[in-house]
PQR file with spaces between the fields and no chain letter, atoms N, CA, C, O and H, PARSE charges and radii, in Angstrom:
ATOM       1  N    UNK     1      52.025  222.405  130.284 -0.4000 1.5000
ATOM       2  CA   UNK     1      51.995  223.118  132.038 -0.0000 2.0000
ATOM       3  C    UNK     1      52.111  224.727  132.203  0.5500 1.7000
ATOM       4  O    UNK     1      52.162  225.187  133.344 -0.5500 1.4000
ATOM       5  N    UNK     2      52.157  225.693  130.944 -0.4000 1.5000
ATOM       6  CA   UNK     2      51.925  226.824  131.205 -0.0000 2.0000
ATOM       7  C    UNK     2      50.627  227.183  130.607  0.5500 1.7000
ATOM       8  O    UNK     2      50.314  228.350  130.840 -0.5500 1.4000
ATOM       9  H    UNK     2      52.116  225.319  130.017  0.4000 1.0000
ATOM      10  N    UNK     3      49.511  226.295  129.677 -0.4000 1.5000
ATOM      11  CA   UNK     3      48.207  226.930  129.326 -0.0000 2.0000
ATOM      12  C    UNK     3      47.878  226.261  130.501  0.5500 1.7000
ATOM      13  O    UNK     3      47.079  226.934  131.152 -0.5500 1.4000
ATOM      14  H    UNK     3      49.765  225.347  129.488  0.4000 1.0000
ATOM      15  N    UNK     4      48.247  224.926  131.180 -0.4000 1.5000
ATOM      16  CA   UNK     4      47.362  225.282  132.492 -0.0000 2.0000
ATOM      17  C    UNK     4      47.123  225.837  133.287  0.5500 1.7000
ATOM      18  O    UNK     4      45.983  225.809  133.749 -0.5500 1.4000
ATOM      19  H    UNK     4      48.896  224.379  130.651  0.4000 1.0000
ATOM      20  N    UNK     5      48.342  226.782  133.934 -0.4000 1.5000
ATOM      21  CA   UNK     5      47.955  227.546  134.539 -0.0000 2.0000
ATOM      22  C    UNK     5      48.021  229.056  134.231  0.5500 1.7000
ATOM      23  O    UNK     5      48.523  229.894  134.979 -0.5500 1.4000
ATOM      24  H    UNK     5      49.269  226.804  133.559  0.4000 1.0000
ATOM      25  N    UNK     6      47.708  229.187  133.574 -0.4000 1.5000
ATOM      26  CA   UNK     6      47.449  230.036  133.469 -0.0000 2.0000
ATOM      27  C    UNK     6      45.350  230.196  132.324  0.5500 1.7000
ATOM      28  O    UNK     6      44.631  230.963  131.683 -0.5500 1.4000
ATOM      29  H    UNK     6      47.300  228.505  132.967  0.4000 1.0000
ATOM      30  N    UNK     7      45.444  229.038  132.778 -0.4000 1.5000
ATOM      31  CA   UNK     7      43.497  228.429  132.236 -0.0000 2.0000
ATOM      32  C    UNK     7      43.485  229.049  133.790  0.5500 1.7000
ATOM      33  O    UNK     7      43.106  230.176  134.109 -0.5500 1.4000
ATOM      34  H    UNK     7      46.027  228.415  133.298  0.4000 1.0000
ATOM      35  N    UNK     8      43.949  228.114  134.577 -0.4000 1.5000
ATOM      36  CA   UNK     8      43.472  228.326  136.365 -0.0000 2.0000
ATOM      37  C    UNK     8      43.504  230.015  136.283  0.5500 1.7000
ATOM      38  O    UNK     8      42.478  230.653  136.047 -0.5500 1.4000
ATOM      39  H    UNK     8      44.257  227.198  134.318  0.4000 1.0000
ATOM      40  N    UNK     9      44.753  230.624  136.500 -0.4000 1.5000
ATOM      41  CA   UNK     9      44.696  232.034  136.492 -0.0000 2.0000
ATOM      42  C    UNK     9      43.437  232.885  135.948  0.5500 1.7000
ATOM      43  O    UNK     9      42.710  233.639  136.595 -0.5500 1.4000
ATOM      44  H    UNK     9      45.586  230.106  136.692  0.4000 1.0000
ATOM      45  N    UNK    10      43.387  232.573  134.658 -0.4000 1.5000
ATOM      46  CA   UNK    10      41.520  233.097  134.455 -0.0000 2.0000
ATOM      47  C    UNK    10      40.294  232.658  134.538  0.5500 1.7000
ATOM      48  O    UNK    10      39.288  233.092  133.977 -0.5500 1.4000
ATOM      49  H    UNK    10      43.978  231.961  134.132  0.4000 1.0000
ATOM      50  N    UNK    11      40.433  231.636  135.378 -0.4000 1.5000
ATOM      51  CA   UNK    11      39.790  231.203  135.705 -0.0000 2.0000
ATOM      52  C    UNK    11      39.568  231.468  137.341  0.5500 1.7000
ATOM      53  O    UNK    11      38.490  231.235  137.886 -0.5500 1.4000
ATOM      54  H    UNK    11      41.251  231.283  135.833  0.4000 1.0000
ATOM      55  N    UNK    12      40.474  231.870  137.889 -0.4000 1.5000
ATOM      56  CA   UNK    12      40.799  233.275  139.165 -0.0000 2.0000
ATOM      57  C    UNK    12      39.872  234.183  138.903  0.5500 1.7000
ATOM      58  O    UNK    12      38.645  234.208  139.001 -0.5500 1.4000
ATOM      59  H    UNK    12      41.350  232.060  137.446  0.4000 1.0000
ATOM      60  N    UNK    13      40.853  235.075  138.481 -0.4000 1.5000
ATOM      61  CA   UNK    13      40.713  236.293  137.587 -0.0000 2.0000
ATOM      62  C    UNK    13      38.501  236.646  138.133  0.5500 1.7000
ATOM      63  O    UNK    13      37.784  237.287  138.902 -0.5500 1.4000
ATOM      64  H    UNK    13      41.850  235.055  138.402  0.4000 1.0000
ATOM      65  N    UNK    14      38.450  235.261  136.578 -0.4000 1.5000
ATOM      66  CA   UNK    14      36.614  235.516  136.263 -0.0000 2.0000
ATOM      67  C    UNK    14      35.447  235.601  137.645  0.5500 1.7000
ATOM      68  O    UNK    14      34.349  236.127  137.825 -0.5500 1.4000
ATOM      69  H    UNK    14      39.033  234.741  135.953  0.4000 1.0000
ATOM      70  N    UNK    15      36.289  234.858  138.362 -0.4000 1.5000
ATOM      71  CA   UNK    15      35.291  234.397  139.475 -0.0000 2.0000
ATOM      72  C    UNK    15      35.361  235.701  139.828  0.5500 1.7000
ATOM      73  O    UNK    15      34.477  236.548  139.690 -0.5500 1.4000
ATOM      74  H    UNK    15      37.181  234.431  138.216  0.4000 1.0000
ATOM      75  N    UNK    16      36.498  235.841  140.312 -0.4000 1.5000
ATOM      76  CA   UNK    16      37.065  237.502  141.005 -0.0000 2.0000
ATOM      77  C    UNK    16      36.141  238.692  140.903  0.5500 1.7000
ATOM      78  O    UNK    16      35.747  239.544  141.699 -0.5500 1.4000
ATOM      79  H    UNK    16      37.215  235.153  140.424  0.4000 1.0000
ATOM      80  N    UNK    17      35.955  238.446  139.691 -0.4000 1.5000
ATOM      81  CA   UNK    17      35.474  239.848  138.919 -0.0000 2.0000
ATOM      82  C    UNK    17      33.915  239.611  139.162  0.5500 1.7000
ATOM      83  O    UNK    17      33.186  240.477  139.646 -0.5500 1.4000
ATOM      84  H    UNK    17      36.275  237.754  139.043  0.4000 1.0000
ATOM      85  N    UNK    18      33.535  238.495  138.819 -0.4000 1.5000
ATOM      86  CA   UNK    18      31.812  238.070  139.019 -0.0000 2.0000
ATOM      87  C    UNK    18      31.518  238.403  140.492  0.5500 1.7000
ATOM      88  O    UNK    18      30.431  238.844  140.866 -0.5500 1.4000
ATOM      89  H    UNK    18      34.127  237.791  138.426  0.4000 1.0000
ATOM      90  N    UNK    19      32.616  238.147  141.338 -0.4000 1.5000
ATOM      91  CA   UNK    19      31.895  237.947  143.028 -0.0000 2.0000
ATOM      92  C    UNK    19      31.777  239.715  142.904  0.5500 1.7000
ATOM      93  O    UNK    19      30.747  240.369  143.070 -0.5500 1.4000
ATOM      94  H    UNK    19      33.499  237.789  141.034  0.4000 1.0000
ATOM      95  N    UNK    20      33.202  240.270  142.552 -0.4000 1.5000
ATOM      96  CA   UNK    20      32.650  242.131  142.974 -0.0000 2.0000
ATOM      97  C    UNK    20      31.279  242.733  142.112  0.5500 1.7000
ATOM      98  O    UNK    20      30.720  243.754  142.511 -0.5500 1.4000
ATOM      99  H    UNK    20      34.039  239.740  142.417  0.4000 1.0000
ATOM     100  N    UNK    21      30.825  242.038  140.960 -0.4000 1.5000
ATOM     101  CA   UNK    21      30.004  242.574  140.396 -0.0000 2.0000
ATOM     102  C    UNK    21      28.708  242.247  141.525  0.5500 1.7000
ATOM     103  O    UNK    21      28.098  243.189  142.030 -0.5500 1.4000
ATOM     104  H    UNK    21      31.279  241.208  140.635  0.4000 1.0000
ATOM     105  N    UNK    22      28.389  240.901  141.831 -0.4000 1.5000
ATOM     106  CA   UNK    22      27.766  240.542  142.480 -0.0000 2.0000
ATOM     107  C    UNK    22      27.381  241.396  143.807  0.5500 1.7000
ATOM     108  O    UNK    22      26.195  241.687  143.962 -0.5500 1.4000
ATOM     109  H    UNK    22      28.885  240.136  141.420  0.4000 1.0000
ATOM     110  N    UNK    23      28.438  241.850  144.867 -0.4000 1.5000
ATOM     111  CA   UNK    23      28.560  242.418  145.682 -0.0000 2.0000
ATOM     112  C    UNK    23      27.740  244.655  145.520  0.5500 1.7000
ATOM     113  O    UNK    23      27.146  245.437  146.262 -0.5500 1.4000
ATOM     114  H    UNK    23      29.401  241.613  144.741  0.4000 1.0000
ATOM     115  N    UNK    24      28.340  244.653  143.963 -0.4000 1.5000
ATOM     116  CA   UNK    24      28.070  246.528  143.109 -0.0000 2.0000
ATOM     117  C    UNK    24      26.493  245.931  143.172  0.5500 1.7000
ATOM     118  O    UNK    24      25.749  246.562  143.923 -0.5500 1.4000
ATOM     119  H    UNK    24      28.823  244.017  143.361  0.4000 1.0000
ATOM     120  N    UNK    25      26.084  245.131  142.679 -0.4000 1.5000
ATOM     121  CA   UNK    25      24.827  245.019  142.847 -0.0000 2.0000
ATOM     122  C    UNK    25      23.527  244.703  144.170  0.5500 1.7000
ATOM     123  O    UNK    25      22.354  245.070  144.232 -0.5500 1.4000
ATOM     124  H    UNK    25      26.687  244.618  142.068  0.4000 1.0000
ATOM     125  N    UNK    26      24.558  243.693  145.312 -0.4000 1.5000
ATOM     126  CA   UNK    26      23.647  243.980  146.570 -0.0000 2.0000
ATOM     127  C    UNK    26      23.880  245.024  146.826  0.5500 1.7000
ATOM     128  O    UNK    26      22.806  245.604  146.988 -0.5500 1.4000
ATOM     129  H    UNK    26      25.512  243.395  145.262  0.4000 1.0000
ATOM     130  N    UNK    27      25.003  245.927  147.032 -0.4000 1.5000
ATOM     131  CA   UNK    27      24.796  247.574  147.744 -0.0000 2.0000
ATOM     132  C    UNK    27      24.000  248.072  146.850  0.5500 1.7000
ATOM     133  O    UNK    27      22.925  248.424  147.336 -0.5500 1.4000
ATOM     134  H    UNK    27      25.875  245.455  146.900  0.4000 1.0000
ATOM     135  N    UNK    28      24.121  248.267  145.555 -0.4000 1.5000
ATOM     136  CA   UNK    28      22.400  249.107  144.661 -0.0000 2.0000
ATOM     137  C    UNK    28      20.798  248.599  145.198  0.5500 1.7000
ATOM     138  O    UNK    28      19.708  249.169  145.162 -0.5500 1.4000
ATOM     139  H    UNK    28      24.994  247.980  145.160  0.4000 1.0000
ATOM     140  N    UNK    29      21.077  247.740  145.521 -0.4000 1.5000
ATOM     141  CA   UNK    29      20.224  246.839  145.712 -0.0000 2.0000
ATOM     142  C    UNK    29      19.800  247.112  147.423  0.5500 1.7000
ATOM     143  O    UNK    29      18.604  246.841  147.524 -0.5500 1.4000
ATOM     144  H    UNK    29      21.963  247.277  145.551  0.4000 1.0000
ATOM     145  N    UNK    30      20.127  247.365  148.204 -0.4000 1.5000
ATOM     146  CA   UNK    30      20.354  247.374  149.493 -0.0000 2.0000
ATOM     147  C    UNK    30      20.091  249.190  149.583  0.5500 1.7000
ATOM     148  O    UNK    30      19.210  249.655  150.307 -0.5500 1.4000
ATOM     149  H    UNK    30      21.099  247.585  148.122  0.4000 1.0000
ATOM     150  N    UNK    31      20.970  250.034  148.761 -0.4000 1.5000
ATOM     151  CA   UNK    31      20.555  251.635  148.671 -0.0000 2.0000
ATOM     152  C    UNK    31      19.125  251.867  148.394  0.5500 1.7000
ATOM     153  O    UNK    31      18.367  252.628  148.996 -0.5500 1.4000
ATOM     154  H    UNK    31      21.685  249.656  148.173  0.4000 1.0000
ATOM     155  N    UNK    32      18.837  250.990  147.255 -0.4000 1.5000
ATOM     156  CA   UNK    32      17.608  251.310  146.679 -0.0000 2.0000
ATOM     157  C    UNK    32      16.783  251.516  147.776  0.5500 1.7000
ATOM     158  O    UNK    32      16.125  252.523  148.041 -0.5500 1.4000
ATOM     159  H    UNK    32      19.453  250.372  146.766  0.4000 1.0000
ATOM     160  N    UNK    33      16.872  250.505  148.372 -0.4000 1.5000
ATOM     161  CA   UNK    33      15.191  249.619  149.953 -0.0000 2.0000
ATOM     162  C    UNK    33      15.490  250.599  150.977  0.5500 1.7000
ATOM     163  O    UNK    33      14.560  250.976  151.690 -0.5500 1.4000
ATOM     164  H    UNK    33      17.406  249.687  148.157  0.4000 1.0000
ATOM     165  N    UNK    34      17.080  251.237  151.218 -0.4000 1.5000
ATOM     166  CA   UNK    34      16.685  251.908  152.306 -0.0000 2.0000
ATOM     167  C    UNK    34      16.496  253.216  152.346  0.5500 1.7000
ATOM     168  O    UNK    34      16.413  253.926  153.348 -0.5500 1.4000
ATOM     169  H    UNK    34      17.835  250.931  150.639  0.4000 1.0000
ATOM     170  N    UNK    35      16.390  253.704  150.545 -0.4000 1.5000
ATOM     171  CA   UNK    35      15.717  254.598  149.905 -0.0000 2.0000
ATOM     172  C    UNK    35      14.503  255.016  150.004  0.5500 1.7000
ATOM     173  O    UNK    35      13.955  256.105  150.175 -0.5500 1.4000
ATOM     174  H    UNK    35      16.458  253.127  149.731  0.4000 1.0000
ATOM     175  N    UNK    36      13.985  253.265  149.778 -0.4000 1.5000
ATOM     176  CA   UNK    36      12.552  253.577  149.653 -0.0000 2.0000
ATOM     177  C    UNK    36      11.732  253.483  151.598  0.5500 1.7000
ATOM     178  O    UNK    36      10.666  253.854  152.091 -0.5500 1.4000
ATOM     179  H    UNK    36      14.430  252.380  149.640  0.4000 1.0000
ATOM     180  N    UNK    37      12.458  253.074  151.904 -0.4000 1.5000
ATOM     181  CA   UNK    37      12.195  252.973  153.822 -0.0000 2.0000
ATOM     182  C    UNK    37      12.338  253.979  153.540  0.5500 1.7000
ATOM     183  O    UNK    37      11.668  254.280  152.553 -0.5500 1.4000
ATOM     184  H    UNK    37      13.324  252.772  151.504  0.4000 1.0000
ATOM     185  N    UNK    38      13.219  255.132  154.125 -0.4000 1.5000
ATOM     186  CA   UNK    38      13.436  256.135  153.775 -0.0000 2.0000
ATOM     187  C    UNK    38      11.939  257.527  153.905  0.5500 1.7000
ATOM     188  O    UNK    38      11.637  258.377  154.743 -0.5500 1.4000
ATOM     189  H    UNK    38      13.764  254.887  154.927  0.4000 1.0000
ATOM     190  N    UNK    39      11.192  256.941  152.147 -0.4000 1.5000
ATOM     191  CA   UNK    39      10.388  257.616  151.774 -0.0000 2.0000
ATOM     192  C    UNK    39       9.354  257.541  152.470  0.5500 1.7000
ATOM     193  O    UNK    39       8.514  258.427  152.628 -0.5500 1.4000
ATOM     194  H    UNK    39      11.437  256.251  151.466  0.4000 1.0000
ATOM     195  N    UNK    40       9.367  256.397  152.952 -0.4000 1.5000
ATOM     196  CA   UNK    40       7.933  255.429  153.607 -0.0000 2.0000
ATOM     197  C    UNK    40       7.763  256.590  154.855  0.5500 1.7000
ATOM     198  O    UNK    40       6.999  257.520  155.115 -0.5500 1.4000
ATOM     199  H    UNK    40      10.049  255.677  152.823  0.4000 1.0000
ATOM     200  N    UNK    41       9.216  255.799  155.584 -0.4000 1.5000
ATOM     201  CA   UNK    41       8.931  256.605  156.516 -0.0000 2.0000
ATOM     202  C    UNK    41       8.684  258.450  156.861  0.5500 1.7000
ATOM     203  O    UNK    41       7.768  258.923  157.533 -0.5500 1.4000
ATOM     204  H    UNK    41       9.836  255.043  155.372  0.4000 1.0000
ATOM     205  N    UNK    42       9.337  258.900  156.459 -0.4000 1.5000
ATOM     206  CA   UNK    42       8.806  260.240  156.384 -0.0000 2.0000
ATOM     207  C    UNK    42       7.757  260.518  155.144  0.5500 1.7000
ATOM     208  O    UNK    42       8.007  261.607  154.627 -0.5500 1.4000
ATOM     209  H    UNK    42      10.082  258.516  155.913  0.4000 1.0000
ATOM     210  N    UNK    43       7.119  260.124  154.787 -0.4000 1.5000
ATOM     211  CA   UNK    43       5.818  260.290  154.302 -0.0000 2.0000
ATOM     212  C    UNK    43       4.513  260.057  155.653  0.5500 1.7000
ATOM     213  O    UNK    43       3.503  260.734  155.844 -0.5500 1.4000
ATOM     214  H    UNK    43       6.915  259.240  155.207  0.4000 1.0000
ATOM     215  N    UNK    44       5.048  258.785  156.460 -0.4000 1.5000
ATOM     216  CA   UNK    44       4.348  258.590  157.623 -0.0000 2.0000
ATOM     217  C    UNK    44       3.994  259.267  158.366  0.5500 1.7000
ATOM     218  O    UNK    44       2.865  259.269  158.857 -0.5500 1.4000
ATOM     219  H    UNK    44       5.869  258.235  156.305  0.4000 1.0000
ATOM     220  N    UNK    45       5.221  260.264  158.706 -0.4000 1.5000
ATOM     221  CA   UNK    45       5.408  261.386  159.917 -0.0000 2.0000
ATOM     222  C    UNK    45       4.812  262.065  159.330  0.5500 1.7000
ATOM     223  O    UNK    45       3.969  262.578  160.066 -0.5500 1.4000
ATOM     224  H    UNK    45       6.138  260.262  158.308  0.4000 1.0000
ATOM     225  N    UNK    46       4.723  262.490  158.112 -0.4000 1.5000
ATOM     226  CA   UNK    46       4.140  263.600  158.034 -0.0000 2.0000
ATOM     227  C    UNK    46       2.760  264.041  157.357  0.5500 1.7000
ATOM     228  O    UNK    46       2.102  265.026  157.020 -0.5500 1.4000
ATOM     229  H    UNK    46       5.408  262.074  157.514  0.4000 1.0000
ATOM     230  N    UNK    47       2.773  262.209  157.396 -0.4000 1.5000
ATOM     231  CA   UNK    47       1.082  262.532  157.695 -0.0000 2.0000
ATOM     232  C    UNK    47       0.235  262.550  159.441  0.5500 1.7000
ATOM     233  O    UNK    47      -0.847  262.960  159.861 -0.5500 1.4000
ATOM     234  H    UNK    47       3.308  261.409  157.670  0.4000 1.0000
ATOM     235  N    UNK    48       1.161  262.021  159.911 -0.4000 1.5000
ATOM     236  CA   UNK    48       0.339  262.097  161.436 -0.0000 2.0000
ATOM     237  C    UNK    48       1.010  263.408  161.639  0.5500 1.7000
ATOM     238  O    UNK    48      -0.016  263.946  162.055 -0.5500 1.4000
ATOM     239  H    UNK    48       2.040  261.687  159.570  0.4000 1.0000
ATOM     240  N    UNK    49       1.709  264.172  161.678 -0.4000 1.5000
ATOM     241  CA   UNK    49       2.107  265.436  161.629 -0.0000 2.0000
ATOM     242  C    UNK    49       1.045  266.312  161.250  0.5500 1.7000
ATOM     243  O    UNK    49       1.016  267.273  162.018 -0.5500 1.4000
ATOM     244  H    UNK    49       2.543  263.735  161.340  0.4000 1.0000
ATOM     245  N    UNK    50      -0.129  266.380  160.079 -0.4000 1.5000
ATOM     246  CA   UNK    50      -0.686  266.861  159.662 -0.0000 2.0000
ATOM     247  C    UNK    50      -2.262  266.716  160.145  0.5500 1.7000
ATOM     248  O    UNK    50      -3.350  267.256  159.946 -0.5500 1.4000
ATOM     249  H    UNK    50      -0.106  265.600  159.455  0.4000 1.0000
ATOM     250  N    UNK    51      -1.653  265.591  160.941 -0.4000 1.5000
ATOM     251  CA   UNK    51      -3.724  265.053  161.594 -0.0000 2.0000
ATOM     252  C    UNK    51      -3.280  265.894  163.100  0.5500 1.7000
ATOM     253  O    UNK    51      -4.130  266.536  163.718 -0.5500 1.4000
ATOM     254  H    UNK    51      -0.769  265.153  161.103  0.4000 1.0000
ATOM     255  N    UNK    52      -2.547  265.838  163.342 -0.4000 1.5000
ATOM     256  CA   UNK    52      -2.355  267.179  164.639 -0.0000 2.0000
ATOM     257  C    UNK    52      -2.381  268.764  164.423  0.5500 1.7000
ATOM     258  O    UNK    52      -2.239  269.521  165.384 -0.5500 1.4000
ATOM     259  H    UNK    52      -1.857  265.317  162.840  0.4000 1.0000
């Protein structure tokens, strides 16, 4: 009985840790995507101002 409870606890902790890791990766991916968008936007604004 103790082994069953321990096994369930380890599975729960492992899945929680994997879920946290995924959200961290998602945050990093979104941050990189936003950074790229901001760079593209600032470049396009700079080019528009340069034409004037």
